[in-house]
C-alpha positions in Angstrom: 0.0 0.0 0.0 1.5 3.3 -1.2 -1.1 5.5 0.5 -3.7 5.6 3.2 -6.1 7.6 0.9 -9.3 6.3 -0.3 -10.6 7.1 -3.8 -14.2 8.1 -4.3 -15.8 6.0 -7.0 -19.4 7.3 -6.6 -21.3 9.7 -4.3 -25.0 9.8 -3.7 -26.8 12.5 -1.6 -29.4 10.8 0.7 -30.7 13.8 2.7 -30.4 17.6 2.5 -31.5 19.5 5.6 -31.1 22.9 7.2 -28.1 22.0 9.4 -26.7 18.8 7.8 -26.7 16.8 4.6 -26.1 13.1 4.4 -24.3 11.4 1.5 -23.0 7.9 0.9 -19.7 7.5 -1.0 -18.5 4.4 -2.6 -14.7 4.3 -2.1 -11.8 2.2 -3.3 -9.6 1.4 -0.4 -5.8 1.4 -0.5 -5.8 -2.4 -0.9 -8.1 -2.2 -3.9 -11.3 -3.4 -2.1 -14.5 -1.3 -2.3 -16.4 0.0 0.7 -19.1 2.6 1.6 -18.7 5.7 3.7 -21.7 7.5 5.2 -20.8 11.2 5.5 -22.6 13.9 7.3 -21.8 17.3 5.6 -21.9 20.3 7.9 -20.9 23.9 7.2 -18.7 24.1 10.3 -19.0 26.4 13.3 -17.3 28.5 15.9 -17.0 28.5 19.6 -15.9 31.4 21.8 -14.0 31.3 25.1 -15.4 34.4 26.7 -13.0 35.3 29.6 -13.4 38.5 31.7 -12.4 39.4 35.3 -11.2 35.8 36.2 -14.6 34.4 35.0 -15.6 32.4 32.0 -19.0 33.2 30.4 -20.8 30.0 29.5 -24.3 29.1 28.4 -26.6 26.4 29.6 -29.0 24.9 27.1 -31.0 21.7 26.5 -29.5 19.5 23.8 -32.1 17.2 22.3 -29.7 14.5 20.9 -28.3 13.9 24.4 -31.6 14.7 26.2 -29.8 16.8 28.8 -28.9 20.4 29.7 -25.3 21.1 28.9 -23.0 23.9 30.1 -21.1 25.1 27.0 -19.1 27.7 25.3 -21.2 30.1 23.2 -21.1 28.7 19.7 -22.9 28.4 16.5 -23.0 27.3 12.9 -21.3 29.2 10.1 -23.7 30.6 7.6 -23.0 30.2 3.9 -20.1 32.6 3.0 -19.8 33.9 6.5 -16.3 34.9 7.8 -15.4 32.8 10.8 -14.5 35.8 13.0 -17.7 37.5 12.1 -19.6 34.4 13.1 -17.7 34.3 16.5 -18.6 37.9 17.2 -22.3 37.2 16.2 -22.6 34.1 18.3 -21.0 35.7 21.3 -23.4 38.6 21.2 -26.5 36.5 20.4 -26.0 34.0 23.1 -24.4 36.0 25.9 -25.1 39.6 25.2 -21.3 40.4 25.3 -19.3 42.1 22.6 -15.5 41.6 22.2 -13.0 44.2 21.0 -10.8 41.4 19.6 -10.7 37.7 19.0 -7.7 35.4 19.2 -7.8 32.1 17.3 -7.0 29.2 19.5 -7.5 26.0 17.4 -9.7 24.1 15.0 -10.8 20.5 15.2 -13.0 17.9 13.5 -15.9 17.1 15.8 -16.1 13.4 14.7 -14.0 12.7 11.6 -15.3 9.1 11.3 -18.6 10.3 9.9 -18.7 14.1 9.5 -16.7 16.9 7.8 -17.7 19.4 10.5 -14.8 21.6 11.8 -15.1 24.0 14.7 -12.9 27.0 15.1 -12.3 28.1 18.7 -11.6 31.8 19.6 -10.6 33.6 22.8 -12.7 36.7 23.2 -11.0 39.7 24.7 -12.1 43.2 25.8 -15.6 42.1 26.7 -18.4 44.6 27.3 -22.0 43.9 28.1 -24.5 44.7 25.3 -27.7 42.9 24.5 -28.4 39.2 24.4 -30.2 38.2 21.1 -30.8 34.4 20.9 -32.4 33.0 17.9 -36.2 32.4 18.1 -35.7 28.6 18.7 -32.7 29.1 21.1 -33.2 29.1 24.8 -30.0 29.7 26.8 -29.1 30.7 30.4 -25.9 32.6 30.9 -23.5 31.3 33.6 -20.4 33.2 34.8 -18.0 30.8 36.5 -14.8 31.7 38.4 -11.7 30.3 36.7 -10.8 28.3 39.8 -14.2 26.6 39.6 -13.8 26.0 35.9 -10.5 24.3 36.6 -12.0 22.1 39.2 -15.0 21.2 36.9 -12.6 20.2 34.1 -10.6 18.0 36.5 -13.9 16.4 37.8 -15.2 15.8 34.2 -18.2 18.0 34.7 -18.2 19.3 31.1 -19.6 16.8 28.5 -19.3 18.9 25.4 -16.1 18.5 23.3 -15.8 22.1 22.1 -16.2 23.4 25.6 -13.6 21.0 27.1 -11.1 21.8 24.3 -11.6 25.6 24.5 -11.4 25.7 28.3 -8.2 23.5 28.3 -6.6 26.0 25.8 -7.6 28.9 28.2 -6.2 27.1 31.2 -2.9 26.4 29.3 -2.7 30.1 28.4 -3.3 31.2 31.9 -0.7 28.8 33.2 1.9 30.5 30.9 1.1 33.9 32.3 
């Protein structure tokens, strides 16, 4: 085997929705065998680590797929053609009511590369000022401001269950350790 890459032989769209699409690709494997890959297409998203006065601003919201209320970073889906930083500013304001004077890119990651092409970009928001919370009509969130010492303890105890939140908070903790 010269390569680990798979060659797409055929692709069929199965479902097209508002948030995701689902396609099935027939692929030729490196060893010559054929296989199928079910792929969820997603436009990607952003998450924002909002840190001010030794506190992290998070949102609590009910997540239907997991049937539970999760404590998360403010985040959202990229709209078609939308700039990632603009999306981060928009989501921060919509979900928390805060505006940031600047954003610092922290990282990007595939949410689950075994079946989706979704990539999330995480930003650190700086220079926060309160403005006006404007959640979407179908979005119900509760703002939680948590002291950084408590965030650290919650990370250690596994209290966060959302990957983007865990990753973003770990990046923040690493930055704070350096300072």
